[in-house]
C-alpha positions in Angstrom: 16.3 -8.8 1.8 13.5 -6.4 3.0 13.5 -4.5 -0.3 13.2 -7.9 -2.2 10.2 -8.9 -0.2 8.6 -5.5 -0.5 9.1 -5.5 -4.2 7.8 -9.0 -4.5 4.7 -8.0 -2.5 4.1 -5.0 -4.7 4.4 -7.1 -7.8 2.0 -9.7 -6.4 -0.6 -7.1 -5.6 -0.1 -5.5 -9.0 -0.8 -8.9 -10.6 -3.9 -9.5 -8.5 -5.3 -6.0 -9.2 -4.6 -5.9 -13.0 -2.4 -2.9 -12.4 1.0 -2.5 -14.2 4.0 -0.8 -12.8 7.3 -0.5 -14.7 10.5 0.5 -13.0 13.2 2.3 -14.9 16.7 2.9 -13.6 18.7 4.7 -16.2 20.4 8.1 -16.0 19.4 8.9 -19.6 15.6 8.5 -18.9 13.6 11.2 -20.6 9.9 12.0 -19.8 7.3 10.9 -22.4 5.5 13.7 -24.2 2.6 14.9 -22.1 2.6 16.0 -18.5 2.4 15.1 -14.9 0.7 16.6 -11.9 2.9 18.9 -9.9 3.5 17.3 -6.5 2.5 20.5 -4.8 -1.1 19.9 -6.1 -1.2 16.4 -4.5 -1.5 17.7 -0.9 -2.3 14.3 0.6 1.1 12.9 -0.3 4.6 13.7 1.1 7.0 15.4 -1.2 10.6 14.4 -0.5 13.0 17.3 -1.3 16.0 15.2 -2.3 14.3 12.0 -3.6 15.9 10.2 -6.4 12.9 7.9 -7.1 9.7 9.0 -8.8 6.3 7.3 -9.1 4.3 8.4 -12.1 0.8 7.0 -12.3 -2.6 7.1 -14.0 -5.5 5.8 -12.1 -9.2 6.2 -12.8 -11.6 5.0 -10.0 -14.8 4.0 -11.6 -16.8 5.6 -8.8 -16.5 8.0 -5.9 -19.2 6.5 -3.8 -17.8 3.8 -1.4 -21.3 2.9 -0.2 -23.0 2.0 -3.5 -20.5 0.1 -5.7 -21.2 -2.4 -8.4 -19.2 -5.6 -8.4 -17.0 -4.2 -11.2 -16.4 -1.0 -9.3 -15.5 -2.8 -6.0 -13.1 -5.1 -7.9 -11.1 -2.1 -9.3 -11.0 0.1 -6.3 -9.6 0.3 -2.7 -11.6 2.2 0.0 -9.5 3.7 2.8 -11.2 5.9 5.4 -14.2 6.4 3.1 -12.1 7.6 0.1 -12.2 5.6 -3.1 -8.8 5.0 -4.7 -8.2 3.2 -8.0 -6.0 0.1 -7.5 -3.2 1.7 -9.4 -3.4 4.9 -7.2 -3.3 2.7 -4.1 -0.2 0.8 -5.4 1.5 4.1 -6.4 1.0 5.2 -2.7 2.5 1.9 -1.4 5.5 2.2 -3.7 6.0 5.9 -2.8 5.8 5.2 0.9 8.1 2.2 0.7 10.7 3.8 -1.6 10.6 7.4 -0.1 9.7 8.5 -3.6 8.0 11.6 -5.0 4.8 11.1 -6.8 3.1 12.5 -9.9 -0.4 11.7 -11.1 -1.3 11.8 -14.8 -4.5 13.7 -15.0 -6.5 14.2 -18.3 -7.4 17.7 -19.3 -11.0 16.6 -19.7 -11.9 14.4 -16.7 -13.0 10.8 -17.3 -16.5 9.9 -16.1 -16.7 8.1 -12.8 -19.6 5.9 -13.9 -18.3 2.4 -14.7 -20.2 1.7 -17.9 -19.6 5.2 -19.3 -15.9 5.0 -18.5 -15.6 1.6 -20.1 -17.4 2.8 -23.3 -15.2 5.9 -23.5 -12.0 4.0 -22.9 -13.0 1.4 -25.6 -13.8 4.3 -28.1 -10.4 5.9 -27.4 -8.7 2.6 -28.2 -10.7 2.0 -31.3 -10.0 5.6 -32.5 -6.3 5.5 -31.5 -7.1 8.7 -29.5 -4.6 10.7 -27.5 -6.4 12.4 -24.6 -4.6 15.6 -23.6 -2.8 15.6 -20.2 -3.5 18.5 -17.9 -0.1 19.3 -16.2 3.5 18.9 -17.2 6.6 18.4 -15.1 9.6 20.4 -16.3 12.4 18.3 -17.8 15.0 19.8 -15.4 12.9 18.5 -12.4 12.4 15.1 -14.1 16.2 14.8 -14.6 16.8 14.6 -10.8 15.4 11.0 -10.6 17.4 7.9 -11.0 14.5 5.5 -10.8 11.0 6.0 -12.2 8.0 3.8 -11.6 5.2 4.2 -14.1 1.9 2.7 -13.1 -1.4 2.4 -15.0 -4.4 0.1 -15.1 -4.5 -2.7 -17.7 -7.3 -1.9 -20.1 -7.9 -4.9 -22.5 -4.3 -5.9 -22.2 -2.9 -2.5 -23.0 -2.2 0.9 -21.5 -4.9 3.5 -21.3 -4.7 5.8 -24.4 -3.8 8.8 -22.2 -0.3 7.2 -21.7 0.3 7.4 -25.4 -0.2 11.2 -25.4 
């Protein structure tokens, strides 16, 4: 019953924050083309040696300054201990902690801007041009194969995934 309520709470928060998470539980899951951040590079998060659940996410906070946010920036971020997290990043952390999962962040080779208007313009241009931004890191398929359940999280940009997820 606890897992049900935790999952329900995560789904409700995802709906409120315009964040999408998809869970996949299938032994034939293969990673999409592209790459993921190596967990050793995400030093703030726990890496579980024998985890069978993985959280893969893309999140792009529209600012890094928690003290001077526009309404749009405040609506799409969470500030914890002075650190600005994107809503999707925050939910990825909640799911990781709840499920005892490992976590991988999708990071673009060329960083996205942190200015709201510039980011929105770039994201819209990528959609219009059917762009496929390059992903910085890749997880080896043999490491990916250890997971039975994979959560994939991303912000909802104009009713669609960010173009980096199509890479």
